[in-house]
MIZA-979279 format. One line per 10 residues: their letters; for each residue y, x, z of C-alpha. Coordinates in nm, 2 decimals. Layout:
# MIZA-979279
a> Y:X:Z; ...
//
This chain:
# MIZA-979279
xxxxxxxxxx> -1.97:-1.65:0.44; -1.57:-1.71:0.50; -1.35:-1.93:0.25; -1.04:-1.76:0.15; -0.72:-1.80:-0.01; -0.62:-1.47:-0.18; -0.28:-1.45:-0.32; -0.13:-1.16:-0.55; -0.40:-1.08:-0.78; -0.25:-0.74:-0.86
xxxxxxxxxx> -0.36:-0.39:-0.91; -0.46:-0.41:-0.59; -0.51:-0.76:-0.53; -0.79:-0.85:-0.77; -1.04:-0.52:-0.69; -0.99:-0.63:-0.32; -1.06:-0.99:-0.36; -1.38:-0.89:-0.61; -1.51:-0.70:-0.30; -1.49:-0.98:-0.08
xxxxxxxxxx> -1.67:-1.19:-0.31; -1.93:-0.92:-0.32; -1.96:-0.92:0.04; -2.08:-1.33:-0.04; -1.72:-1.47:0.08; -1.63:-1.77:-0.11; -1.21:-1.64:-0.27; -1.00:-1.85:-0.46; -0.73:-1.64:-0.58; -0.38:-1.74:-0.73
xxxxxxxxxx> -0.08:-1.53:-0.92; 0.21:-1.62:-1.08; 0.18:-1.35:-1.31; -0.06:-1.44:-1.63; -0.19:-1.13:-1.71; -0.30:-1.14:-1.35; -0.44:-1.43:-1.38; -0.65:-1.35:-1.70; -0.76:-1.06:-1.56; -0.87:-1.26:-1.25
xxxxxxxxxx> -1.11:-1.53:-1.45; -1.24:-1.23:-1.66; -1.33:-1.09:-1.37; -1.52:-1.37:-1.20; -1.24:-1.45:-0.94; -1.19:-1.86:-0.93; -0.77:-1.89:-0.94; -0.61:-2.22:-0.83; -0.32:-2.30:-1.03; -0.10:-2.32:-0.74
xxxxxxxxxx> -0.06:-2.10:-0.43; -0.11:-2.40:-0.18; -0.39:-2.50:-0.35; -0.57:-2.18:-0.30; -0.46:-2.27:0.06; -0.59:-2.60:0.11; -0.98:-2.58:0.31; -0.91:-2.23:0.35; -1.02:-2.03:0.66; -0.81:-1.75:0.61
xxxxxxxxxx> -0.51:-1.66:0.39; -0.47:-1.29:0.22; -0.13:-1.21:0.08; -0.06:-0.90:-0.14; 0.31:-0.97:-0.24; 0.56:-0.71:-0.39; 0.81:-0.73:-0.10; 0.88:-0.90:0.23; 1.11:-1.17:0.06; 0.85:-1.28:-0.16
xxxxxxxxxx> 0.57:-1.35:0.19; 0.87:-1.51:0.37; 0.98:-1.72:0.08; 0.63:-1.84:0.01; 0.51:-1.90:0.38; 0.86:-2.13:0.40; 0.80:-2.27:0.06; 0.48:-2.43:0.18; 0.19:-2.20:0.23; 0.21:-2.26:0.61
xxxxxxxxxx> 0.22:-2.62:0.56; -0.06:-2.67:0.34; -0.30:-2.43:0.54; -0.53:-2.62:0.81; -0.44:-2.58:1.19; -0.53:-2.23:1.31; -0.60:-2.06:0.97; -0.55:-1.67:1.01; -0.30:-1.54:0.78; -0.37:-1.18:0.69
xxxxxxxxxx> -0.06:-1.01:0.52; -0.15:-0.66:0.37; 0.17:-0.65:0.15; 0.33:-0.32:0.24; 0.69:-0.45:0.40; 0.96:-0.38:0.67; 0.87:-0.41:1.03; 1.09:-0.67:1.09; 1.02:-0.87:0.83; 0.64:-0.86:0.95
xxxxxxxxxx> 0.73:-1.01:1.28; 0.91:-1.27:1.09; 0.66:-1.37:0.89; 0.40:-1.37:1.19; 0.62:-1.58:1.44; 0.66:-1.84:1.14; 0.28:-1.85:1.08; 0.26:-1.88:1.48; 0.51:-2.13:1.46; 0.27:-2.36:1.21
xxxxxxxxxx> 0.01:-2.32:1.44; -0.13:-2.02:1.27; -0.32:-1.69:1.34; -0.12:-1.39:1.19; -0.22:-1.02:1.16; -0.03:-0.78:0.94; -0.27:-0.57:0.78; -0.10:-0.32:0.53; -0.31:-0.06:0.34; -0.34:0.30:0.22
xxxxxxxxxx> -0.60:0.42:-0.05; -0.45:0.32:-0.40; -0.61:0.15:-0.66; -0.89:0.34:-0.64; -0.96:0.31:-0.29; -0.92:-0.08:-0.35; -1.18:-0.11:-0.63; -1.41:0.14:-0.42; -1.37:-0.04:-0.06; -1.26:0.26:0.10
xxxxxxxxxx> -0.89:0.17:0.24; -0.73:0.21:0.53; -0.63:-0.10:0.71; -0.37:-0.05:0.96; -0.35:-0.35:1.18; -0.08:-0.54:1.38; -0.17:-0.83:1.61; -0.38:-0.99:1.88; -0.68:-0.82:1.96; -0.87:-1.17:1.93
xxxxxxxxxx> -0.69:-1.21:1.57; -0.79:-0.84:1.49; -1.16:-0.90:1.59; -1.16:-1.22:1.42; -1.04:-1.05:1.05; -1.26:-0.73:1.11; -1.57:-0.86:0.94; -1.32:-0.90:0.62; -1.13:-0.58:0.64; -1.46:-0.37:0.62
xxxxxxxxxx> -1.56:-0.57:0.33; -1.24:-0.39:0.14; -1.20:-0.07:0.38; -1.37:0.23:0.55; -1.09:0.28:0.76; -0.92:0.05:1.04; -0.71:0.07:1.29; -0.56:-0.14:1.56; -0.19:-0.04:1.60; -0.08:-0.27:1.87
xxxxxxxxxx> 0.10:-0.56:1.80; 0.30:-0.80:1.56; 0.45:-0.55:1.26; 0.28:-0.25:1.45; 0.05:-0.21:1.13; 0.37:-0.19:0.94; 0.49:0.07:1.16; 0.24:0.30:1.11; 0.20:0.24:0.69; 0.59:0.34:0.72
xxxxxxxxxx> 0.52:0.64:0.91; 0.21:0.76:0.71; 0.37:0.72:0.37; 0.70:0.95:0.47; 0.52:1.22:0.59; 0.32:1.14:0.28; 0.63:1.20:0.07; 0.76:1.47:0.25; 0.45:1.68:0.25; 0.40:1.58:-0.11
xxxxxxxxxx> 0.73:1.74:-0.22; 0.73:2.04:-0.02; 0.39:2.13:-0.19; 0.55:2.05:-0.55; 0.82:2.33:-0.45; 0.55:2.55:-0.30; 0.43:2.54:-0.67; 0.71:2.54:-0.83; 0.82:2.87:-0.60; 0.49:2.95:-0.67
xxxxxxxxxx> 0.58:2.99:-1.06; 0.83:3.17:-1.11; 0.71:3.46:-0.85; 0.42:3.48:-1.09; 0.13:3.30:-0.92; -0.16:3.13:-1.11; -0.18:2.76:-0.96; -0.50:2.84:-0.86; -0.45:3.13:-0.69; -0.23:2.93:-0.48
xxxxxxxxxx> -0.44:2.66:-0.45; -0.73:2.85:-0.31; -0.52:3.03:-0.04; -0.32:2.74:0.05; -0.66:2.51:0.04; -0.77:2.73:0.30; -0.51:2.77:0.55; -0.23:2.65:0.77; -0.05:2.50:0.47; -0.38:2.28:0.37
xxxxxxxxxx> -0.30:1.89:0.31; -0.38:1.57:0.19; -0.10:1.62:-0.06; -0.26:2.00:-0.21; -0.64:1.89:-0.19; -0.66:1.57:-0.32; -0.32:1.51:-0.53; -0.23:1.84:-0.65; 0.06:1.81:-0.86; -0.07:2.06:-1.12
xxxxxxxxxx> -0.34:2.04:-1.31; -0.67:2.20:-1.32; -0.71:2.28:-0.96; -0.84:1.92:-0.84; -1.00:1.81:-1.17; -0.96:1.44:-1.05; -0.57:1.43:-0.93; -0.33:1.27:-1.13; -0.18:1.60:-1.28; -0.49:1.63:-1.50
xxxxxxxxxx> -0.40:1.27:-1.71; -0.07:1.30:-1.72; 0.05:1.16:-1.40; -0.10:0.85:-1.46; -0.08:0.67:-1.09; -0.22:0.65:-0.80; 0.06:0.55:-0.66; 0.35:0.52:-0.86; 0.68:0.65:-0.77; 0.89:0.33:-0.78
xxxxxxxxxx> 0.65:0.23:-0.52; 0.68:0.59:-0.31; 1.03:0.51:-0.31; 1.01:0.11:-0.19; 0.81:0.29:0.11; 1.05:0.49:0.17; 1.32:0.24:0.17; 1.21:0.07:0.40; 1.13:0.42:0.61; 1.54:0.45:0.58
xxxxxxxxxx> 1.60:0.12:0.71; 1.36:0.19:1.01; 1.52:0.52:1.03; 1.87:0.33:1.10; 1.79:0.01:1.28; 1.64:0.33:1.54; 1.90:0.57:1.54; 1.65:0.82:1.47; 1.74:1.19:1.36; 1.46:1.24:1.07
xxxxxxxxxx> 1.65:1.44:0.81; 1.34:1.53:0.65; 1.22:1.15:0.58; 1.64:1.04:0.46; 1.59:1.33:0.23; 1.27:1.25:0.10; 1.43:0.87:0.02; 1.70:1.03:-0.19; 1.49:1.25:-0.37; 1.23:0.95:-0.50
xxxxxxxxxx> 1.53:0.73:-0.53; 1.63:1.00:-0.79; 1.27:1.06:-0.92; 1.17:0.69:-0.95; 1.55:0.61:-1.07; 1.47:0.82:-1.36; 1.13:0.80:-1.56; 0.96:0.87:-1.23; 0.88:0.51:-1.15; 0.58:0.42:-1.37
xxxxxxxxxx> 0.42:0.79:-1.29; 0.24:0.93:-0.99; 0.47:0.96:-0.70; 0.31:1.38:-0.71; 0.48:1.39:-1.08; 0.82:1.48:-0.88; 0.74:1.86:-0.95; 0.87:1.78:-1.30; 1.19:1.71:-1.20; 1.20:1.94:-0.91
xxxxx> 1.09:2.22:-1.18; 1.40:2.12:-1.41; 1.65:2.07:-1.16; 1.67:1.70:-1.20; 1.67:1.58:-0.82
//
């Protein structure tokens, strides 16, 4: 049994914390949002009044925050100081690579261990314990975190040193965004050429155009009954989150002077989608904006 502080009990954090408890670990949570605290308490997750109270006495601290600035601020505002020396910090938010490296440096300077471990798989993956973790950190810290990550996820990949988990995440989501747009455009083109959705799906899902955005997150109702398209694009993975992640990708593209024209275009399209009514809808719902010429 490991004593764990879990900070950030939102749509992703709460089911992750519940899976750790189910695996036999002692978890004490914290969140600033009253509704998240109430949901955690109703789910049987003990919640501390303050973040430093949750961290006190913990062997591992897991953070799942909205943005990198929240991670850095929380570290500087007392989390690192409240933790016992040598505490392992697992940063599972999706933040910029440089922010992840800055958080790692702060933790190490304070006498702790640290890895970045962003996730993929969405709320369903968090609930089912099937998340993918992309991990950046030392071999020793990865090995120490692995049993906990395995309680929350199905695939855990050690991507290299500090920040490289976030690097893998930003690259993966750039691919995902580009492919989701391509699939949406193809289905809209098929509609205008007279193709039935099912016919196009039957071809693409077994041909060289096959990808996750078709076979799992198909953007039109019918062919994949479990896709968000069959529940009015309720997320899944919200358009606002994809826009945020592509903003991180754009930041990395510019910092590295990478010629990534498709990544840049995807960022522009998802910024427009999220800025309209797509922020709270699944990111596959961008097909409606493509169909109606809004992006």
